[in-house]
C-alpha positions in Angstrom: 6.9 19.5 -27.5 3.2 19.9 -26.7 1.8 17.6 -24.0 0.0 14.5 -25.3 -3.8 14.7 -25.3 -5.3 13.6 -22.0 -1.9 13.7 -20.3 -3.1 16.3 -17.8 -6.0 14.1 -16.8 -3.8 11.1 -16.3 -1.4 13.1 -14.1 -4.3 14.5 -12.1 -5.7 11.1 -11.5 -2.3 9.9 -10.3 -2.0 12.9 -8.0 -5.4 12.1 -6.5 -4.6 8.4 -6.0 -1.3 9.3 -4.3 -3.0 11.8 -2.0 -5.8 9.4 -1.2 -3.3 6.8 -0.1 -1.6 9.3 2.1 -4.8 10.4 3.7 -6.3 6.9 4.0 -3.2 5.5 5.7 -2.9 8.5 8.0 -6.6 8.9 9.0 -8.1 5.5 8.2 -10.9 5.0 5.8 -13.8 6.0 8.1 -12.2 9.3 9.1 -10.7 10.2 5.8 -12.6 13.0 4.0 -12.7 13.8 0.3 -11.9 17.4 0.9 -8.7 16.4 2.7 -7.7 14.3 -0.3 -8.5 17.1 -2.8 -6.5 19.6 -0.8 -3.5 17.2 -0.6 -3.7 16.5 -4.3 -4.0 20.2 -5.1 -7.3 19.8 -6.9 -10.9 20.8 -6.4 -13.2 18.5 -4.4 -15.4 18.3 -7.5 -12.4 17.0 -9.5 -12.0 14.0 -7.2 -15.7 13.2 -7.6 -15.5 13.6 -11.4 -12.7 11.1 -11.5 -13.9 8.5 -9.0 -17.5 9.2 -8.1 -17.4 8.6 -4.4 -15.0 7.9 -1.5 -15.5 4.1 -1.6 -14.7 3.9 -5.3 -11.6 6.1 -4.7 -10.5 3.8 -1.8 -10.9 0.7 -4.0 -9.0 2.3 -6.9 -6.2 3.4 -4.5 -5.7 -0.1 -3.3 -5.8 -1.4 -6.9 -3.2 1.1 -8.1 -0.8 0.3 -5.3 -1.3 -3.4 -5.9 -0.3 -2.9 -9.5 2.9 -1.0 -8.5 3.8 -3.7 -6.0 3.3 -6.4 -8.6 5.6 -4.6 -11.0 8.3 -4.2 -8.4 8.2 -7.8 -7.3 8.2 -9.2 -10.8 11.2 -7.0 -11.6 13.0 -8.4 -8.5 12.4 -12.0 -9.7 13.3 -11.5 -13.4 17.1 -11.8 -13.0 16.7 -15.5 -12.1 16.0 -16.1 -15.7 19.7 -15.6 -16.4 21.2 -16.9 -13.2 25.0 -17.3 -13.7 27.3 -20.0 -12.4 27.0 -18.9 -8.8 23.4 -19.9 -8.0 23.6 -19.0 -4.3 24.7 -15.5 -5.1 21.9 -15.1 -7.7 19.2 -16.4 -5.4 20.6 -14.1 -2.6 20.5 -11.1 -4.8 16.9 -11.9 -5.8 16.1 -12.5 -2.1 17.4 -9.1 -1.1 15.3 -7.4 -3.8 12.2 -9.2 -2.7 12.9 -8.2 0.9 13.3 -4.6 -0.3 9.9 -4.8 -1.9 8.4 -6.2 1.3 10.0 -3.5 3.4 9.1 -0.6 1.2 7.2 2.0 3.2 4.3 2.0 0.8 4.1 -1.8 1.1 4.0 -1.7 4.9 1.4 1.1 4.8 -0.7 -0.9 2.3 -0.7 -4.0 4.5 -1.6 -2.0 7.6 -4.4 -0.3 5.7 -5.7 -3.6 4.5 -5.5 -5.2 7.9 -7.6 -2.3 9.3 -10.3 -2.2 6.5 -10.6 -5.8 5.4 -13.7 -6.4 7.7 -15.5 -3.6 5.8 -14.0 -4.5 2.4 -13.3 -8.3 2.4 -13.1 -8.3 -1.4 -9.9 -6.3 -1.3 -8.1 -9.3 0.2 -9.0 -11.3 -3.0 -7.9 -8.4 -5.1 -4.4 -8.2 -3.5 -4.1 -12.0 -3.5 -5.0 -12.5 -7.2 -3.5 -9.2 -8.3 -0.1 -9.5 -6.5 0.6 -12.5 -4.3 -0.4 -15.2 -6.8 1.3 -13.8 -9.9 4.5 -13.2 -7.9 4.4 -16.7 -6.5 3.8 -18.1 -10.0 6.7 -16.1 -11.5 9.0 -17.4 -8.8 7.8 -20.9 -9.2 8.4 -20.7 -13.0 12.0 -19.6 -12.4 12.6 -22.4 -9.9 11.1 -24.9 -12.3 13.5 -23.8 -15.0 16.4 -24.2 -12.5 15.2 -27.7 -11.7 15.0 -28.6 -15.5 18.6 -27.5 -15.8 19.5 -29.8 -12.9 20.6 -27.0 -10.6 18.1 -27.7 -7.9 16.0 -30.8 -7.2 12.3 -30.3 -6.6 9.0 -31.9 -7.7 6.6 -29.0 -6.8 7.9 -25.6 -7.9 4.9 -23.8 -6.4 5.5 -25.3 -3.0 9.3 -24.5 -3.3 8.4 -20.9 -4.1 6.2 -20.8 -1.1 9.0 -22.1 1.1 11.5 -19.6 -0.2 9.1 -16.7 0.2 8.4 -17.7 3.8 12.1 -18.0 4.6 12.7 -14.5 3.2 9.7 -12.6 4.7 9.1 -14.6 7.9 11.7 -12.9 10.0 10.7 -9.4 8.9 7.5 -8.8 10.9 9.4 -9.2 14.2 12.6 -7.5 13.1 10.7 -4.5 11.7 8.2 -4.5 14.6 5.4 -4.6 12.0 7.0 -1.9 9.9 7.7 0.6 12.6 11.5 -0.1 12.6 13.8 0.1 9.6 15.5 -3.2 8.8 19.1 -2.3 7.8 20.8 -3.3 4.6 23.1 -5.6 6.6 20.1 -7.3 8.2 18.3 -7.7 4.9 21.4 -9.3 3.4 21.8 -11.7 6.4 18.2 -12.7 6.1 18.5 -13.4 2.4 21.7 -15.4 2.8 20.2 -17.5 5.6 17.1 -18.1 3.6 19.0 -19.2 0.5 21.3 -21.5 2.5 18.3 -23.2 4.1 16.5 -23.4 0.8 19.4 -24.9 -1.1 20.1 -27.4 1.7 16.6 -28.7 1.2 16.5 -28.6 -2.6 20.1 -29.3 -3.6 20.6 -31.8 -6.5 20.9 -35.3 -5.3 24.0 -37.3 -6.1 
C-alpha cells in the first residue's frame, strides 16, 4: 500500500517535535540550537525552519504537542469511572493509579521542569497548559464524580472542588517521594498512595445515612 499523501511531512514534523523536546529539556531553551534539533531529528536545518519558522515558534509548538499528549493520557485514565462497578473504592483506586502514572511519566516530569525554567520568558505557556490540560482533566473528573453523586454513591455538592481534593490527595505526595522527578516511584508506592487518597476521599464524601 502506498503511503498517504502528506504522511511523510507529518512524520517529519513529529520527529522534529520529539527531537526539540529532547534538546530543550537537556540544554534549556536559551542554549538549545536549531542545528542540534535538526541533527537529532535526522533532518536538514532548513527543514526545521520550513516547518516552524524560528526557534521560539518551535518551542511553543513543542509544549503544545506535549500538552495534547498529556491531555489524552489523563482523559483515558479517568474514562473508566463512567462504568464503575459495584466496588467503588477499587474503581477509584484504579483510576488514581493511572493518574499517578500520568503524573510520573518521564515526559510529564520533563515538561514541568522545562516550564518551571522558562515560564519567566514565556508566561503565556502556563495559560496554555492550564487551559489545555489541567482544566479539561479537572472538568472530566468532576463530571464523573457528579454522576456518582447523582447515583447516590458519594455525597458532594461541589464536584469541581471534590475533583480538586482528589487530585491533590493523589499528586501531593509525589513531589517529595520522587525528589522532583529524579527518583522513580515504585509500583507499590503508587498503589499505596492511590489507596490512601481514595480512603481519605471516601471518608469525606461517603453517602450520609
